[in-house]
C-alpha positions in Angstrom: -82.8 40.5 57.6 -81.8 37.1 59.0 -78.8 37.1 61.2 -77.0 34.6 59.1 -77.3 36.7 55.9 -76.1 39.7 57.9 -73.1 37.8 59.2 -72.3 36.4 55.7 -72.4 40.0 54.3 -70.0 41.2 57.0 -67.7 38.2 56.4 -67.6 39.0 52.6 -66.9 42.7 53.4 -64.1 41.7 55.8 -62.6 39.3 53.2 -62.6 42.0 50.5 -61.0 44.5 53.0 -58.3 41.9 53.7 -57.5 41.7 50.0 -57.5 45.5 49.7 -55.1 45.8 52.7 -52.7 43.4 51.0 -52.8 45.3 47.7 -52.4 48.6 49.5 -49.4 47.4 51.5 -47.8 46.0 48.3 -48.2 49.5 46.8 -46.6 51.2 49.8 -43.7 48.8 49.8 -43.0 48.7 46.0 -44.1 52.2 45.0 -41.6 53.6 42.5 -41.7 57.0 44.1 -42.8 58.8 47.2 -46.1 60.0 45.7 -47.2 56.4 45.1 -46.3 55.6 48.7 -48.4 58.7 49.8 -51.4 57.5 47.8 -50.9 54.1 49.4 -50.9 55.5 52.9 -54.1 57.5 52.0 -55.7 54.2 50.8 -54.5 52.5 54.0 -56.2 55.1 56.2 -59.4 54.9 54.2 -59.4 51.1 54.3 -58.7 51.2 58.1 -61.8 53.4 58.5 -63.8 50.9 56.5 -62.5 48.1 58.7 -63.6 50.0 61.8 -67.0 50.7 60.3 -67.4 47.0 59.6 -66.4 46.2 63.2 -69.0 48.7 64.4 -71.7 46.9 62.3 -70.5 43.5 63.6 -70.3 44.3 67.3 -73.0 47.1 67.4 -70.5 49.0 69.6 -70.4 52.7 68.7 -67.5 53.7 71.0 -65.1 53.3 68.1 -66.7 56.2 66.2 -64.5 58.7 68.0 -61.4 56.8 67.0 -62.6 56.8 63.4 -63.0 60.6 63.5 -59.5 61.1 64.9 -58.0 58.7 62.2 -59.9 60.6 59.5 -58.6 64.0 60.7 -55.0 62.8 61.2 -55.0 61.2 57.7 -56.2 64.4 56.1 -53.8 66.6 58.0 -50.8 64.3 57.3 -51.7 64.1 53.6 -51.9 67.9 53.3 -48.7 68.4 55.2 -46.7 65.9 53.1 -48.0 67.1 49.8 -47.3 70.7 50.8 -43.6 70.1 51.5 -43.0 67.3 49.0 -40.0 67.6 46.7 -39.3 65.6 43.6 -37.6 62.3 44.3 -34.5 63.0 42.2 -33.6 66.2 44.1 
């Protein structure tokens, strides 16, 4: 694959992730209840992992893989913890 096509593909992926970050942040800020904000935070963690994967593809540096693993585990654990102890918003 030519380098220019590869770079363009990564640029398109980065642009789409930028738009998704903006939509996710909007959902976190304007979410009508805490569950919408929790789903937004899950989306943010997933989008951040995708951004790190795109960075790995762009720089060909695999030292970030450990950070991706930690972020994935912390995102999962935090989601389970919050949903376990969540109460309704009107209580």
